[in-house]
Steps between C-alpha positions, in 0.01 A plus 500: 500500500640838401437839658517854367571698818639250750741207502444172683772254594503196728823373651541265797129523593507882507313703238628848419254750354676807361318815393651561159428847362832657601478792256168597663635433853274193507188716511172310502319489165201290393717211380691487828173512693375199305823306543541576871143390556535170315848395614380383844288222351817368339684524831229320697454220246870412467615270780860556389463858629531526876564875541494816289731803477372818335746765380551760227730527202716813483536785744138504621276247667182664371417865434126446545211537256618577146354840412702551184228402254190656657373813671451421867377174645241372251436175685203400284714516186783318674262225615379455143860481377585249773210276393491289815137557598164589349407866550151628423399863469470646850717232665786592732825408321706304748833649608766296322736523798225367724429211266868406512529548878193290577629222275840512673319488835357159405828362361608162639876564483709747705583822313819700558541850364852594390450873454797603290428872456234767516149379581233770492123486459420145395872433537459560874165324543572196282750353752257527794336156450845343476600305810853636537621823340875546453650807337814650356643768726457743209125432468248778556128480566200726471127457551453797271125476430406825677755682285338358186145593601388140541446253784706200608500185287572127528293458819784686673265669747462146644859379458708806590374562858553132574862530388601828666213611727226752438696814595791437264263384226305825531811719503645339188169485312368847580828677424591283202865572569789290375707328769815293499575135572624567853166655596317207338712261708446693822122499451482130416401546137803293399668213682863578413730705275783393271731642240364476147736211426408305813121541481405207275738249663355602837146460368579151371657409832185620676277301264705186557475541876119509477463182297799273560349302789134599471201306367354681195140447611579623852667810357192573289262455794711699746539788254124518460435467874726794582376729223133425565528532875662844464145631470322264739283647776578239768761228566215249488499547122861382489434220749216368284695513173811344650294222661341408167834484320676315782224237498557448127879524498565291811422159342656594164823369349686827550451489877622140512810598304558803718496287815711223348768736368522667841540171683746365245699826498490541122367765260131453421368395160138609498287307248195726470460774238311828485341413166349172622492487878361819650249422780144432388381795711739750335435788485296562812492872426360589157568817306209745530325602181600828338190713450511644147250777579556779750246566777388816319390312187 
């Protein structure tokens, strides 16, 4: 499968997705929207892929929404160009960043962001659903929406406060100012900083540490438990979901292998796969429906 705006490579169970419009600073156009939305199905369906790294080609990670070929944010036209959903007259065109973020939210593999350069607008919100964000020490960030006369995208009003707290999220988003990698690290937006040369090796090392001794199905379930419970109203919600999955996973072959490898003091070899062996009850939390009409219509 070939792509127009991204590259996709799998090596040693790690997929690398690279934004690949370097002359446009990897700005998001309709083709990239379509490809970044569809790539996660490929990731989830391939049992050879255990983890994903997302990075950018060139000196930028992503410069946000590509405004070079239109006047302002014509999201209806962009949605028609993207061609990923039916849109009738009077419908609300779905935010492309939100479509991508919600799909990443439901991904069954861990996602690591290797933010190699500037990330503003969508370039700052796109990494938020990633599980671990690592950055070059030269990277810069900006939630610049207020400075462009538009609101936040990519479901970032949900993700950003959970990453850095409501006060910092408000300060960054209301001012729209650009800030450096050290501030991002201090606030918890990124996990760690590296030189440009060391970033991708460090991201691969991180990916390997997540998957080397872990059961793929357990990784998928635990990722979904943590992301879904970030918005739960009571710990009983988590207790219920965990109890259901433990009841299903306990008698399964992975649990037997996990116990045996521990007792025999050897690396585990888990037999179950994400494509074939997710629990029958998965998912316990279903994605709410997007209402295509506003309350005023």
